N, C-alpha and C positions, 0 to 999 in steps of 0.2 A: 321693950326697946322702942325708943322714939324714932320718928321719921328722920330727925336730924342725925341721930346716931347711925341709922341705916345708911344715909347718904355719905356720911364720913367714912363709914366702913367700906363702902363701894369705891370711894375715891382712893382710899389706902390700897385696896387690892389692885385697882387699875394702875396706880403708880408702881406697884411692885411688879406687875406683868409687863409694863412697857419696856423696861430694859431687856427683859427676856425676848420680847418680840423683835426688838431692834437687833439684839445679838443674834437671834436665829436668822433674821433676814440677811445680816452681814455675812454669817457663815454660809448661807445659801448662795449669796452672790459670789463669794470666793470659790465655792465648789463649782458653780456654773462657769466661772471664769477659767478655772483650771481645766475643766472638761473641754471648753472651747479651744484653749491653747493646745491641748493634747491632740485634739482632732485636726486642728489646723496644721500642726507639725507632721502628723502622721499621714497627711494627704487623704483624709477620709472624705473629701468632697466638700469640705467646709473650710473657708479661710476667714481668719480673724479680720483682716483688712483686705478688701477686694483689690486685686492688682489690675492695673490698667491694661486693657487688651491692646497689644501693639497694633498700630495701624499698618497694614501691609503696604510696603513700598512697591509701587509698580515700576519695574525696570522696563523702559521702552525698548522695544526690539530695534536693533540697529537697522537703519534704512540703507540698503545697498545703493550707494551713490556711484553711478558709472564713471570709471576713470576716463577723463577726456583723452581721446586719441590725437596725438600730435599730427598736425597736417604736414606732410613732407614738403620741405622747401625744394622746389625744382630749380637747380642751378643750370642756367643756360650754358650750353657747350660753346666755349669761345670759338669764334671764327678765326682760323689760322690764316693770317694774311702773309702771303709769300712776298719776300722782297724781290721786286723786279730785277732781272739781270741787266746790269748796265750795258748799254750798247756803244757808249763812247767814253772818253776819258772824263773822270769826275773827281770832285774834291772830297777829301775824307779828313775828319778831325780825329787825331790820335787820342785814345782813351788811356786811362791809368793802367799800367801793367802791360801795355802792348809793345811789341817789337815788330820789325818789318816781317819777320817769319810768321808771327801769329796773325798779323794783318793779312798776309798772303793766304793763310789757311781760312780765316773767317770770311774773306771776300771772294772765295771760290776761285783763286788764282793758282792753286797748287798744281793744277794739271798743265800749266804753261811753264815749260822749262826756262823760259827767258823772263819770267815775271819780275824777278829781283833786278835784272839788268834794265828792264823797261822802266821800273820805278826809279832807278838811279838816273836814267835818261830824262824822265819827266820832272825830276826834282833835283836840279843842279846844286841846291843848297845842302843836300844830304851827302855827307862824306862817304864815298863808297868803301873807304878803308874801314871805318868803324860802323857805318850804318846807323849812327846815333840819331834818334828822334826824341822829341819831348812831348809831354802831355799837353794837349790843346793845340799842338802844331797842325796846321792844315797842309796836307800833302795831296798830290795828284796821283790817282790810281788808274790803271788801264782796265778795260773790260776783259772778261775771260777770252783766251785765245787771241789776244791782241798781238799782231806781228811786230817784229823789231822794226824800229824806224829805219828809213833809208839812210845809208851811210852818207856822211858829209861829202859832197862832191867838190871838185876843184872849181872855184869860181872863175869866170872868164873876164877878161878885161882888166885884171889887177896887175900892177907893176911887179916886177921881180923884187922879192924881198918883203912883199906885203904879208901881213899876218892875218890868219883866220883862226876861228875857234873850232876845234875838231872834237867830236864826241867819240870816245873810244868804243869800238865794237868788239864783240867776242872774237878771239883769235888774233887781235891786234898786238903788235909789239912796237917798241920805239923804232926799230929798224924798218918795219913794214910801213909805219906812218911816214917816216922820213922819205922812204922810196916812193910812196904814193904821191907826195906833194913836192918831189924834187928838193927836199930839204936835207938837213943833216941831224944826226942824233945830238951832236954838240949844241946845235942851235936850239933844239927842243928842250934840252936840259937847261940851257941858259934862260930861256923864256918861262920855264916852269920850276924855278928853284924851290918854291914853297911846297910843291906837290911831289917833286922828284928829288927827295933829299939824299937818296943813296946813289945818285949818279946813274950810270948805265945799267946798274943792277936793280934800279927802282922798279917796283911792281906797279903796273897800271891795271885799272879795272874797267870793265865794260860800263859805259855811262859816264865815265870820267871825262871832264872837259880839259883839253890841252890847247895851248896857244902854239901855233905852228907857222913858221915863215915859209912861204912858198917860193919855188923857182930860184933856189939859191945855187943849185948845181944844174949842169946840163944833163938832161935825161940820157941815160945810156940806152941806145936802141937794142931791142931784143933780137938776138941773132937766131934766125930760124935755120936749123940744120938742113942742108940739102940732101936729098936722097941719092945714095950711091947706087949706080946701076949695077945690077948683078949680071956678070957675064954669062 
């Protein structure tokens, strides 16, 4: 056998063994792959593909923030200003919803039994029959415990039949007024037709103003009874 034949024979054998080697290597690789997969699935401490280790998330501990305490608002105690008690006659403006009766209460005149009469006397424009007042009207009010004004006195030096304006006082009647000024009821009714519409039975009110003619009749002297001696 020549050297050439020997080399050819070697080459032929190598070519015949190469597929076997490659096939064996492929089978080995498949077996190794199967083993790796089995071990990875069975948790045998080996993983085919390494998993990412999760980075632990650090949850910050909540910081205790102190709740702000509200500063209490100090409300100053209002100073109660007392309304000074009037010492003389004063003006008052009527407010909405007020009547003479409520004004007497609110102005501290309720203890004066003559308060309403005095108001009529101080305010000739107020009708004593109705006592009607309006919002915004200015009226004159007396201070507490204000006394009744002095009754109208008989002027001196006037001619007989002269007229005067008389302010009715508590307890007056047409007859007593006529007697006081030596007048007559008929004359008083004639001079005050608008106010005394019911004639002699007309009602008059304290504080009401009446026109009276004076000295129309001769005053009748008052007879003083003489004492009879007892035997």
